[in-house]
DODOTOR-394585 format. One record per residue (C-alpha): residue in one letter; x negated, z negated, y negated. Coordinates in pm, 1 decimal. Layout:
<'A', <X, Z, Y>>
...
! end
This chain:
<'M', <4903.4, 5943.4, -8207.4>>
<'S', <5054.7, 5649.6, -8398.9>>
<'A', <4883.8, 5358.3, -8444.3>>
<'T', <5085.2, 5038.1, -8274.6>>
<'A', <4960.9, 4779.7, -8505.6>>
<'I', <4698.6, 4803.4, -8795.3>>
<'F', <4489.4, 4521.1, -8957.3>>
<'S', <4452.2, 4564.4, -9343.6>>
<'G', <4201.7, 4354.1, -9512.6>>
<'V', <4279.2, 4083.4, -9308.6>>
<'A', <4100.5, 3720.5, -9275.5>>
<'F', <4126.0, 3435.2, -9085.5>>
<'E', <3989.6, 3068.6, -9162.0>>
<'F', <4058.5, 2757.6, -8970.1>>
<'P', <4161.9, 2448.3, -9156.5>>
<'N', <3849.8, 2290.0, -9090.4>>
<'G', <3696.7, 2597.3, -9321.3>>
<'R', <3518.5, 2782.7, -9001.2>>
<'K', <3608.4, 3161.8, -9114.2>>
<'I', <3611.5, 3414.7, -8835.1>>
<'F', <3600.0, 3680.7, -9000.3>>
<'S', <3686.4, 3851.9, -9311.6>>
<'D', <3782.9, 4182.4, -9477.6>>
<'L', <3900.1, 4308.5, -9106.1>>
<'N', <4036.8, 4636.8, -9113.3>>
<'L', <4126.3, 4769.0, -8799.4>>
<'S', <4409.1, 4988.1, -8581.8>>
<'F', <4534.6, 4979.7, -8221.3>>
<'D', <4721.9, 5305.8, -8106.1>>
<'R', <4751.9, 5334.6, -7731.4>>
<'K', <4424.6, 5340.3, -7587.5>>
<'V', <4281.8, 5058.0, -7380.7>>
<'Y', <4061.1, 4879.5, -7586.6>>
<'A', <3804.3, 4556.2, -7408.7>>
<'L', <3706.7, 4294.7, -7684.0>>
<'V', <3394.4, 4099.8, -7587.8>>
<'G', <3178.4, 3847.3, -7740.6>>
<'P', <3080.4, 3507.3, -7682.3>>
<'N', <3284.0, 3235.1, -7578.4>>
<'G', <3435.8, 3076.5, -7885.9>>
<'V', <3382.5, 3370.8, -8107.8>>
<'G', <3726.8, 3416.3, -8209.0>>
<'K', <3848.2, 3666.0, -7916.0>>
<'T', <4204.4, 3486.2, -7816.6>>
<'T', <4271.0, 3429.8, -8195.7>>
<'L', <4232.3, 3803.8, -8296.6>>
<'A', <4478.5, 3831.0, -8059.5>>
<'R', <4679.7, 3591.8, -8139.1>>
<'L', <4669.1, 3749.3, -8502.0>>
<'L', <4760.3, 4099.3, -8329.4>>
<'T', <5062.7, 3896.5, -8160.5>>
<'G', <5166.1, 3701.4, -8471.2>>
<'D', <5120.8, 3366.6, -8307.1>>
<'L', <4887.3, 3312.4, -8625.1>>
<'Q', <4905.2, 3452.2, -8987.8>>
<'P', <4584.2, 3544.6, -9139.6>>
<'T', <4471.8, 3366.7, -9443.7>>
<'Q', <4415.7, 3670.8, -9632.1>>
<'G', <4499.5, 4021.9, -9567.9>>
<'R', <4840.7, 4199.6, -9392.3>>
<'I', <4923.6, 4310.3, -9016.0>>
<'R', <5198.3, 4552.4, -8903.7>>
<'N', <5306.8, 4619.0, -8596.6>>
<'H', <5514.7, 4943.2, -8463.4>>
<'G', <5720.8, 4791.3, -8140.5>>
<'R', <5681.8, 4526.6, -7954.6>>
<'V', <5364.5, 4317.6, -7849.8>>
<'A', <5336.2, 4143.4, -7534.3>>
<'V', <5053.6, 3901.8, -7428.9>>
<'V', <4973.3, 3723.0, -7105.3>>
<'A', <4743.6, 3430.0, -7185.1>>
<'Q', <4458.8, 3309.5, -7045.1>>
<'R', <4661.5, 2958.7, -6952.0>>
<'L', <4958.1, 2871.4, -6894.1>>
<'V', <5125.0, 2575.0, -6762.6>>
<'A', <5326.6, 2706.9, -6427.7>>
<'P', <5672.8, 2558.5, -6487.3>>
<'D', <5866.3, 2380.4, -6160.1>>
<'I', <6105.0, 2650.3, -6128.6>>
<'S', <6104.0, 2882.3, -5842.1>>
<'V', <5923.5, 3270.4, -5940.2>>
<'E', <6299.7, 3401.4, -5905.1>>
<'E', <6411.7, 3182.8, -6174.7>>
<'F', <6157.4, 3229.7, -6365.4>>
<'I', <6199.2, 3627.0, -6331.4>>
<'E', <6589.9, 3563.8, -6403.1>>
<'S', <6510.2, 3363.6, -6744.9>>
<'R', <6303.6, 3683.2, -6846.6>>
<'R', <6603.2, 3904.4, -6781.2>>
<'I', <6409.5, 4180.3, -6629.6>>
<'Q', <6432.3, 4373.8, -6279.5>>
<'W', <6134.9, 4466.5, -6111.7>>
<'E', <5988.0, 4792.9, -6100.5>>
<'S', <5723.1, 4940.4, -5768.7>>
<'L', <5419.4, 4863.5, -6029.5>>
<'S', <5514.2, 4489.9, -6058.0>>
<'E', <5637.3, 4475.1, -5641.2>>
<'R', <5274.3, 4533.1, -5597.0>>
<'L', <5163.0, 4257.7, -5846.5>>
<'T', <5360.7, 4019.2, -5645.6>>
<'E', <5311.8, 4155.7, -5329.8>>
<'N', <5354.6, 3891.5, -5050.5>>
<'I', <5443.4, 3587.2, -5330.5>>
<'E', <5800.7, 3465.6, -5214.9>>
<'Y', <6083.9, 3436.9, -5455.0>>
<'S', <6192.0, 3077.7, -5346.4>>
<'R', <5836.7, 2916.4, -5401.1>>
<'L', <5800.2, 2710.0, -5701.6>>
<'C', <5595.1, 2862.3, -5983.0>>
<'S', <5389.9, 2514.8, -6023.1>>
<'Q', <5278.2, 2538.3, -5655.3>>
<'L', <5140.9, 2940.8, -5653.2>>
<'S', <4786.7, 2953.6, -5673.7>>
<'G', <4589.4, 3005.6, -6022.7>>
<'G', <4563.9, 3406.4, -5877.3>>
<'E', <4973.2, 3435.6, -5786.4>>
<'W', <5082.1, 3267.4, -6079.1>>
<'M', <4851.9, 3541.3, -6322.8>>
<'R', <5005.4, 3823.1, -6103.4>>
<'V', <5333.6, 3737.0, -6142.6>>
<'R', <5310.5, 3650.5, -6523.8>>
<'I', <5175.3, 4019.0, -6566.6>>
<'A', <5439.3, 4192.0, -6365.4>>
<'A', <5675.9, 3970.9, -6593.7>>
<'E', <5555.5, 4129.4, -6909.1>>
<'L', <5518.3, 4439.4, -6785.1>>
<'V', <5867.9, 4525.8, -6668.5>>
<'A', <5980.6, 4388.6, -7036.5>>
<'D', <5860.4, 4743.2, -7113.2>>
<'P', <5604.7, 4619.2, -7429.2>>
<'D', <5465.9, 4899.2, -7692.7>>
<'F', <5144.9, 4692.5, -7653.4>>
<'L', <5010.6, 4459.8, -7422.6>>
<'V', <4711.8, 4175.4, -7476.4>>
<'L', <4550.6, 4051.1, -7152.9>>
<'D', <4341.7, 3761.7, -7171.6>>
<'E', <4091.6, 3736.0, -6894.5>>
<'P', <4386.8, 3936.8, -6665.9>>
<'T', <4157.0, 3938.9, -6331.0>>
<'N', <4105.4, 3529.8, -6381.9>>
<'D', <4171.3, 3403.1, -6000.1>>
<'L', <4279.9, 3728.3, -5847.8>>
<'D', <4155.1, 3860.8, -5521.7>>
<'R', <4078.1, 4184.7, -5418.8>>
<'D', <4406.3, 4311.0, -5383.2>>
<'G', <4523.5, 4170.9, -5742.8>>
<'R', <4253.2, 4303.5, -5930.4>>
<'A', <4315.8, 4689.7, -5762.0>>
<'A', <4662.2, 4606.2, -5884.2>>
<'V', <4603.1, 4527.0, -6279.6>>
<'E', <4366.3, 4813.1, -6264.5>>
<'T', <4643.3, 5047.4, -6141.6>>
<'L', <4837.8, 4879.5, -6430.1>>
<'I', <4554.9, 4948.2, -6658.1>>
<'R', <4550.2, 5321.0, -6539.2>>
<'E', <4905.2, 5358.5, -6569.4>>
<'F', <5064.5, 5178.9, -6862.0>>
<'R', <5166.9, 5421.2, -7114.0>>
<'G', <5112.7, 5192.4, -7418.2>>
<'G', <4813.3, 5042.7, -7530.1>>
<'I', <4597.0, 4747.5, -7412.1>>
<'L', <4385.8, 4490.1, -7589.2>>
<'L', <4176.8, 4344.4, -7257.7>>
<'I', <3964.1, 4044.8, -7321.0>>
<'A', <3786.9, 4028.3, -7048.6>>
<'H', <3423.6, 3924.2, -6898.5>>
<'D', <3513.7, 4097.7, -6578.8>>
<'R', <3216.8, 4369.7, -6551.2>>
<'E', <3438.5, 4581.2, -6311.4>>
<'I', <3740.9, 4578.6, -6535.6>>
<'L', <3573.8, 4667.3, -6869.8>>
<'R', <3508.5, 5008.1, -6744.2>>
<'L', <3875.9, 5084.3, -6736.3>>
<'A', <3832.5, 5054.3, -7147.5>>
<'D', <3841.1, 5374.8, -7410.5>>
<'E', <3699.2, 5174.5, -7683.3>>
<'I', <3517.2, 4872.7, -7733.1>>
<'L', <3537.9, 4559.0, -7987.5>>
<'E', <3280.8, 4346.5, -8022.7>>
<'L', <3292.3, 4036.9, -8174.6>>
<'S', <2972.5, 3821.1, -8247.2>>
<'N', <2806.6, 3641.0, -8487.6>>
<'Q', <2739.4, 3927.9, -8722.0>>
<'G', <3135.3, 3981.6, -8760.9>>
<'L', <3377.3, 4232.7, -8568.2>>
<'A', <3196.4, 4577.0, -8476.6>>
<'Q', <3398.2, 4883.3, -8313.2>>
<'F', <3259.6, 5143.0, -8085.3>>
<'G', <3441.7, 5458.5, -8019.2>>
<'F', <3337.7, 5473.9, -7663.9>>
<'G', <3336.4, 5302.6, -7283.9>>
<'W', <3171.7, 5024.0, -7137.4>>
<'E', <2825.1, 5187.3, -7000.8>>
<'R', <2773.8, 5356.6, -7323.6>>
<'Y', <2795.0, 5064.3, -7547.9>>
<'R', <2552.7, 4885.0, -7286.1>>
<'Q', <2321.0, 5142.7, -7311.0>>
<'E', <2358.5, 5159.6, -7711.2>>
<'R', <2345.7, 4801.7, -7718.2>>
<'S', <2050.0, 4752.7, -7490.5>>
<'A', <1896.9, 4972.5, -7741.1>>
<'E', <1957.4, 4847.8, -8052.6>>
<'R', <1843.3, 4487.7, -7932.6>>
<'T', <1485.1, 4664.5, -7805.3>>
<'R', <1452.8, 4853.2, -8108.7>>
<'L', <1537.9, 4511.7, -8372.5>>
<'G', <1294.1, 4319.7, -8111.4>>
<'Q', <1028.5, 4519.2, -8173.2>>
<'Q', <1061.2, 4523.8, -8563.2>>
<'L', <1060.6, 4138.6, -8491.7>>
<'E', <771.1, 4095.3, -8288.2>>
<'S', <579.8, 4375.9, -8535.0>>
<'A', <654.1, 4153.3, -8810.4>>
<'K', <519.0, 3815.7, -8645.6>>
<'Q', <192.7, 4022.7, -8554.3>>
<'L', <155.9, 4111.8, -8886.9>>
<'R', <216.0, 3752.5, -9053.3>>
<'T', <-22.7, 3662.9, -8768.1>>
<'R', <-306.1, 3912.4, -8901.1>>
<'L', <-235.8, 3828.5, -9240.6>>
<'D', <-304.6, 3431.3, -9186.7>>
<'E', <-585.6, 3497.3, -9003.5>>
<'E', <-735.7, 3693.4, -9260.4>>
<'R', <-670.6, 3446.8, -9531.1>>
<'R', <-858.2, 3235.9, -9315.7>>
<'K', <-1158.1, 3461.4, -9246.6>>
<'A', <-1185.0, 3530.0, -9644.1>>
<'L', <-1128.0, 3157.0, -9736.2>>
<'A', <-1414.8, 3073.0, -9528.2>>
<'R', <-1677.8, 3343.9, -9665.3>>
<'Q', <-1580.4, 3203.1, -10028.5>>
<'D', <-1612.7, 2875.6, -9904.0>>
<'K', <-1974.6, 2934.5, -9757.1>>
<'R', <-2055.8, 3105.3, -10137.3>>
<'S', <-1941.5, 2845.9, -10314.4>>
<'R', <-2159.7, 2589.2, -10099.8>>
<'K', <-2412.1, 2791.7, -10119.2>>
<'G', <-2449.7, 2860.8, -10494.1>>
<'A', <-2422.0, 2459.4, -10493.4>>
<'A', <-2698.7, 2376.6, -10314.0>>
<'E', <-2891.9, 2586.0, -10546.9>>
<'A', <-2729.3, 2429.9, -10849.5>>
<'A', <-2874.9, 2098.1, -10703.2>>
<'R', <-3232.2, 2217.5, -10681.6>>
<'G', <-3213.0, 2337.1, -11006.5>>
<'G', <-3277.7, 2721.4, -10980.3>>
<'M', <-2955.9, 2749.6, -11185.9>>
<'P', <-2878.4, 2697.3, -11549.1>>
<'R', <-2603.2, 2414.9, -11620.5>>
<'I', <-2361.7, 2653.2, -11816.7>>
<'L', <-2417.2, 2945.2, -11538.8>>
<'A', <-2388.3, 2676.9, -11261.4>>
<'G', <-2075.6, 2618.7, -11431.9>>
<'G', <-1913.4, 2962.6, -11474.4>>
<'L', <-1995.4, 3025.8, -11123.0>>
<'K', <-1771.1, 2735.8, -11017.5>>
<'R', <-1457.1, 2853.3, -11238.2>>
<'K', <-1476.3, 3215.1, -11073.3>>
<'A', <-1492.9, 3033.8, -10757.8>>
<'E', <-1177.9, 2871.1, -10838.0>>
<'V', <-1028.7, 3152.0, -10944.2>>
<'T', <-1137.2, 3310.2, -10629.2>>
<'Y', <-983.5, 3083.5, -10419.5>>
<'G', <-666.4, 3100.1, -10609.7>>
<'A', <-646.5, 3493.7, -10619.1>>
<'I', <-710.7, 3483.8, -10208.6>>
<'D', <-451.7, 3179.4, -10183.9>>
<'V', <-197.5, 3360.3, -10400.7>>
<'T', <-236.7, 3738.7, -10243.7>>
<'T', <-257.8, 3683.5, -9902.1>>
<'S', <48.6, 3386.0, -9921.9>>
<'E', <237.7, 3654.5, -10052.0>>
<'R', <192.5, 3879.2, -9795.1>>
<'A', <214.1, 3656.0, -9556.8>>
<'E', <526.7, 3511.9, -9721.7>>
<'R', <714.6, 3911.5, -9717.2>>
<'A', <618.1, 3934.7, -9328.2>>
<'V', <825.8, 3653.1, -9299.6>>
<'S', <1092.7, 3723.9, -9488.6>>
<'E', <1111.3, 4106.6, -9299.2>>
<'A', <1084.7, 3893.6, -8966.5>>
<'Y', <1373.7, 3654.0, -9037.5>>
<'E', <1549.4, 3992.0, -9195.9>>
<'A', <1512.3, 4170.2, -8839.6>>
<'Y', <1608.5, 3845.5, -8651.3>>
<'S', <1934.6, 3805.2, -8829.8>>
<'R', <1990.8, 4173.6, -8737.8>>
<'L', <2058.1, 4103.9, -8375.5>>
<'K', <2375.9, 4018.2, -8243.5>>
<'I', <2265.9, 3677.5, -8114.6>>
<'D', <2460.2, 3557.7, -7794.9>>
<'P', <2430.6, 3196.6, -7768.8>>
<'Q', <2311.7, 3131.7, -7370.5>>
<'M', <2281.8, 2785.0, -7231.0>>
<'Y', <1880.4, 2720.2, -7184.3>>
<'A', <1959.8, 2419.4, -6962.7>>
<'D', <1761.9, 2378.5, -6619.8>>
<'L', <1891.9, 2231.9, -6284.8>>
<'P', <1639.0, 1937.9, -6162.8>>
<'T', <1464.1, 2011.9, -5826.4>>
<'V', <1643.9, 1832.3, -5541.3>>
<'R', <1526.3, 1828.5, -5214.1>>
<'V', <1870.4, 1811.0, -4897.5>>
<'D', <1718.6, 1824.7, -4539.4>>
<'N', <1798.7, 2070.7, -4307.4>>
<'Q', <1980.2, 1881.3, -4051.0>>
<'R', <2185.4, 1692.3, -4333.3>>
<'L', <2538.8, 1731.1, -4312.4>>
<'I', <2738.3, 1902.1, -4561.2>>
<'L', <3066.2, 2004.2, -4444.2>>
<'Q', <3214.3, 2028.7, -4072.1>>
<'A', <3559.2, 2145.4, -3978.9>>
<'E', <3694.4, 2116.6, -3617.4>>
<'D', <4039.8, 2265.8, -3540.0>>
<'F', <4091.9, 2159.9, -3841.7>>
<'N', <4415.3, 2292.8, -4040.4>>
<'L', <4713.0, 2158.9, -4314.7>>
<'R', <5023.2, 2214.8, -4433.1>>
<'Y', <5271.3, 2096.8, -4726.1>>
<'G', <5604.4, 1978.5, -4592.9>>
<'A', <5792.0, 2189.3, -4347.9>>
<'N', <5567.3, 2514.9, -4460.7>>
<'S', <5377.1, 2701.5, -4165.1>>
<'W', <5010.5, 2567.4, -4108.9>>
<'L', <4823.2, 2724.1, -4358.1>>
<'Y', <4525.4, 2883.0, -4161.0>>
<'S', <4626.6, 3127.8, -3931.9>>
<'E', <4360.8, 3011.1, -3691.6>>
<'N', <4261.0, 2623.1, -3710.8>>
<'L', <3872.3, 2582.3, -3868.2>>
<'T', <3563.4, 2556.1, -3647.4>>
<'F', <3241.4, 2537.0, -3848.1>>
<'T', <2927.3, 2343.8, -3939.6>>
<'W', <2701.5, 2348.9, -4269.9>>
<'R', <2393.8, 2143.5, -4294.6>>
<'G', <2132.3, 2157.7, -4572.1>>
<'P', <2060.5, 2318.4, -4804.7>>
<'V', <2297.3, 2577.6, -4704.9>>
<'R', <2499.6, 2859.9, -4996.8>>
<'A', <2829.5, 2945.7, -4865.7>>
<'V', <3131.7, 3124.1, -5046.1>>
<'I', <3500.1, 3066.8, -4940.5>>
<'R', <3696.7, 3383.2, -4917.8>>
<'G', <4055.3, 3452.7, -4867.0>>
<'A', <4328.3, 3618.2, -5066.0>>
<'N', <4521.1, 3425.5, -5333.3>>
<'G', <4733.7, 3135.1, -5154.9>>
<'S', <4543.9, 3174.4, -4853.3>>
<'G', <4402.5, 2779.0, -4884.9>>
<'K', <4050.7, 2763.3, -5057.3>>
<'S', <4125.1, 2561.2, -5328.9>>
<'S', <4307.6, 2302.1, -5045.2>>
<'L', <4038.1, 2298.4, -4828.3>>
<'L', <3785.3, 2179.5, -5064.3>>
<'K', <4004.0, 1883.5, -5205.9>>
<'A', <4133.7, 1830.6, -4884.7>>
<'A', <3730.1, 1793.2, -4768.3>>
<'L', <3722.5, 1542.6, -5111.6>>
<'G', <3939.0, 1331.4, -4998.0>>
<'D', <4272.3, 1468.3, -5227.2>>
<'L', <4508.7, 1589.6, -4943.2>>
<'M', <4809.4, 1614.7, -5273.9>>
<'N', <5056.9, 1473.9, -4906.5>>
<'A', <4937.2, 1733.8, -4693.4>>
<'E', <4997.7, 1649.4, -4330.9>>
<'T', <4683.9, 1731.1, -4120.7>>
<'R', <4532.2, 1858.6, -3770.5>>
<'G', <4197.5, 1848.6, -3620.6>>
<'R', <3899.6, 1684.1, -3842.1>>
<'L', <3748.1, 1765.0, -4163.8>>
<'N', <3413.0, 1569.1, -4198.6>>
<'F', <3208.2, 1596.3, -4575.1>>
<'G', <2851.9, 1447.1, -4610.1>>
<'K', <2732.1, 1173.5, -4730.5>>
<'I', <2586.2, 1367.9, -5046.9>>
<'K', <2607.1, 1343.2, -5397.3>>
<'C', <2830.3, 1616.3, -5478.6>>
<'L', <2980.8, 1792.1, -5849.4>>
<'Y', <3247.7, 1910.2, -5733.0>>
<'V', <3388.1, 2179.3, -6098.2>>
<'D', <3742.1, 2302.4, -6029.5>>
<'Q', <3931.5, 2607.4, -6200.7>>
<'R', <4016.4, 2386.8, -6450.6>>
<'C', <3748.2, 2147.2, -6480.4>>
<'A', <3988.6, 1843.7, -6433.3>>
<'Q', <3685.2, 1605.7, -6493.5>>
<'L', <3733.1, 1634.6, -6874.1>>
<'D', <3970.0, 1367.2, -7052.9>>
<'D', <4176.6, 1610.0, -7268.7>>
<'E', <4205.1, 1351.3, -7571.3>>
<'R', <3827.6, 1296.2, -7582.6>>
<'D', <3564.6, 1497.3, -7725.8>>
<'V', <3273.8, 1639.4, -7564.5>>
<'F', <2999.5, 1370.8, -7654.5>>
<'A', <3248.4, 1117.4, -7545.8>>
<'N', <3340.6, 1232.7, -7234.8>>
<'V', <2929.6, 1262.8, -7146.1>>
<'R', <2876.8, 922.3, -7322.4>>
<'E', <3142.6, 787.7, -7095.3>>
<'K', <2911.2, 860.9, -6746.6>>
<'S', <2603.3, 874.5, -6906.1>>
<'T', <2317.7, 579.7, -6951.9>>
<'L', <2125.7, 826.7, -7205.9>>
<'S', <2076.4, 699.3, -7627.2>>
<'E', <2288.4, 911.2, -7864.0>>
<'S', <2004.4, 1104.4, -7967.6>>
<'E', <1926.2, 1235.0, -7601.2>>
<'I', <2287.1, 1297.6, -7535.2>>
<'R', <2281.4, 1544.8, -7820.9>>
<'S', <1957.3, 1675.5, -7737.9>>
<'G', <2133.1, 1792.9, -7402.1>>
<'L', <2456.2, 1876.1, -7477.5>>
<'A', <2243.5, 2160.0, -7745.7>>
<'K', <2111.3, 2294.9, -7416.7>>
<'F', <2484.7, 2345.1, -7293.4>>
<'L', <2557.8, 2515.9, -7622.6>>
<'F', <2725.6, 2234.8, -7829.5>>
<'P', <2495.0, 2194.5, -8113.1>>
<'A', <2537.4, 1971.2, -8434.5>>
<'D', <2887.5, 1882.8, -8507.3>>
<'S', <3066.3, 2101.3, -8223.1>>
<'V', <2961.9, 1780.3, -8009.0>>
<'F', <3312.1, 1607.2, -8127.7>>
<'L', <3493.4, 1895.9, -8034.4>>
<'K', <3826.3, 1729.4, -7814.2>>
<'A', <3807.1, 1938.8, -7491.5>>
<'K', <4180.9, 2023.8, -7487.3>>
<'D', <4063.4, 2278.0, -7788.3>>
<'L', <3784.4, 2398.5, -7575.0>>
<'S', <3797.2, 2772.8, -7415.8>>
<'G', <3782.8, 2775.0, -7065.0>>
<'G', <3393.0, 2861.7, -7127.5>>
<'E', <3308.2, 2572.0, -7297.3>>
<'R', <3523.8, 2373.0, -7106.0>>
<'L', <3275.4, 2459.7, -6784.6>>
<'R', <2987.8, 2406.6, -6980.3>>
<'A', <3126.4, 2021.9, -7089.5>>
<'T', <3169.9, 1988.1, -6751.9>>
<'L', <2786.7, 2063.4, -6628.0>>
<'A', <2666.9, 1870.8, -6942.9>>
<'C', <2857.0, 1563.4, -6807.9>>
<'A', <2753.0, 1569.9, -6438.5>>
<'Y', <2373.3, 1668.3, -6565.6>>
<'L', <2304.5, 1445.5, -6874.7>>
<'S', <2473.2, 1141.5, -6615.4>>
<'G', <2133.8, 1083.9, -6467.6>>
<'A', <2288.1, 1157.7, -6128.4>>
<'V', <2175.3, 1471.6, -5965.2>>
<'P', <2351.7, 1631.1, -5746.0>>
<'E', <2260.2, 1766.9, -5406.5>>
<'L', <2595.6, 1955.3, -5329.5>>
<'L', <2753.2, 2174.0, -5598.6>>
<'I', <3134.3, 2313.6, -5548.0>>
<'L', <3209.5, 2556.2, -5785.8>>
<'D', <3570.6, 2730.0, -5810.5>>
<'E', <3577.2, 3061.7, -5942.6>>
<'P', <3308.0, 2940.7, -6212.3>>
<'T', <3289.0, 3279.0, -6361.0>>
<'N', <3631.1, 3293.8, -6488.3>>
<'N', <3562.2, 3185.8, -6829.0>>
<'L', <3207.9, 3261.6, -6929.1>>
<'D', <3082.5, 3480.8, -7120.2>>
<'L', <2834.7, 3793.2, -6984.8>>
<'V', <2561.9, 3672.1, -7118.7>>
<'N', <2616.9, 3305.3, -6946.5>>
<'I', <2729.0, 3452.5, -6633.7>>
<'E', <2369.2, 3623.3, -6598.5>>
<'F', <2242.7, 3286.8, -6691.1>>
<'L', <2455.5, 3094.3, -6442.1>>
<'E', <2347.2, 3338.9, -6196.0>>
<'G', <1969.8, 3262.9, -6256.8>>
<'L', <2061.2, 2917.2, -6276.8>>
<'L', <2196.9, 2877.0, -5885.0>>
<'Q', <1929.6, 3112.0, -5788.1>>
<'A', <1618.6, 2858.7, -5886.5>>
<'Y', <1875.7, 2522.1, -5807.8>>
<'T', <1716.3, 2330.5, -5432.0>>
<'G', <2030.9, 2194.1, -5336.0>>
<'A', <2310.1, 2282.5, -5118.8>>
<'L', <2641.4, 2504.6, -5272.9>>
<'I', <2953.1, 2614.9, -5173.2>>
<'L', <3151.9, 2859.1, -5372.4>>
<'I', <3462.4, 2990.1, -5450.1>>
<'S', <3470.2, 3325.5, -5620.3>>
<'H', <3594.4, 3708.6, -5616.5>>
<'D', <3350.1, 3779.3, -5872.7>>
<'E', <3110.3, 3995.8, -5604.8>>
<'S', <2821.7, 4089.3, -5798.8>>
<'F', <2786.6, 3722.2, -5877.9>>
<'V', <2839.7, 3643.8, -5522.4>>
<'E', <2542.3, 3844.2, -5429.2>>
<'A', <2324.9, 3755.0, -5755.7>>
<'V', <2301.9, 3398.4, -5618.1>>
<'N', <2201.2, 3462.4, -5276.8>>
<'V', <2475.6, 3319.9, -5068.5>>
<'E', <2387.0, 3316.7, -4674.8>>
<'R', <2686.3, 3228.1, -4548.0>>
<'E', <3066.1, 3247.0, -4565.1>>
<'L', <3425.8, 3120.5, -4421.9>>
<'N', <3693.5, 3374.7, -4444.1>>
<'L', <4014.6, 3215.3, -4462.6>>
<'S', <4189.5, 3563.4, -4380.7>>
<'A', <4032.6, 3572.1, -4049.3>>
<'G', <4039.6, 3180.4, -4032.9>>
<'V', <3672.6, 3179.3, -3887.2>>
<'A', <3303.7, 3118.0, -4031.8>>
<'T', <3043.1, 3421.8, -4063.4>>
<'S', <2657.4, 3480.6, -4160.1>>
<'A', <2740.7, 3700.2, -4467.5>>
<'A', <2517.0, 4001.7, -4472.4>>
<'T', <2199.8, 4011.7, -4670.3>>
! end
């Protein structure tokens, strides 16, 4: 099996001096590789080196065949789907048709939902028949049918695939795992489930070594304290005898010098052993692959059980001459600290409903009524549009916060923006970093939201922070409205109500 891409001694360093990796030797063949790691660690950078969009600062990359990429984010042009397909000079095949099922070719790409636009782009690259395909978060925004189509693509594609993903379902299709961490790149010649098991075992083993080293340090410190206390007691006894005149002056002086030597020996010997223990503890700790994790927590907020959150009475909407968006008018009422999920296929109007509730009708025609409660709300859309892309993270927060500079920077560290990373411009942030920055803007502003509205919040989060967000929302006491195709996430945050836009009715979710 010939390699389709070979990395030989590759290093890459940004102009600001940040080094992603060095002396990287790696080959890709016709397998499915999953590249995993924390947000911002350099996964997309490695992919861009593979595709030739970036050049290594050292070493060489050789590609044998055509490498295609479906990027995580790409602005949809104001042309029809048909024009986009024609511009690529490609023909549809059966698999591509499944990826673009129910997408009208006359629609503008810019009017497609995020999931529909992703499906069109995947199909466009697929039918061009590349030798190697890079998929950067391909299941972001996709509904269940779209995810199933991507899974079929991965299974049936004859070339190699580099899959950059945090989707726990899609990762199970990988033949090999590449892990990019603060320790560099590690390659595992097996799939996701075994990788998770071995990684967990490694962390447990190194964690036990670290804990043992800490316990040894504590024990040595206690032994030192006791030894010094015993020597101090003997010294006080000798001094008392000398003061009573029961000891010759020359002998008393000798005992004093001996005590000083003994003190020094106790201090040096135990200090050296303690320092060795500390060094071993830090060495063990440094061997751990540290996954950065948000450690912010949400303040407690109380929402009265009868407080109106969202209510629809025979509500529907449409754009221009198009049909009404929902097959049946929507009628439902949510009150109090409700935890609800809005479900439906891509293009079914999930995000449109939320935007309409928030007053952003985008020139849509409506019928019926949609009432949004008078409540402090944080709405985080898929692109985190609240951020000013031309400002850095600190400036985005400072604009909305009354906190001091030191308080803002301390707060930003909890959202994984330590030190000078607060000065990264929003437009240069990864998708996961944008979500963290948006949450930081809200929670450092001092206005605690009583309602969280999150549109596909796990799309751009790494695995460890998906799990953290799950725990964060489990503890959140306000009202919560989600749009998410991540069933594991929806189940974890204890959703109790659902609105299924495919059926056009609100129902209670199974518990």
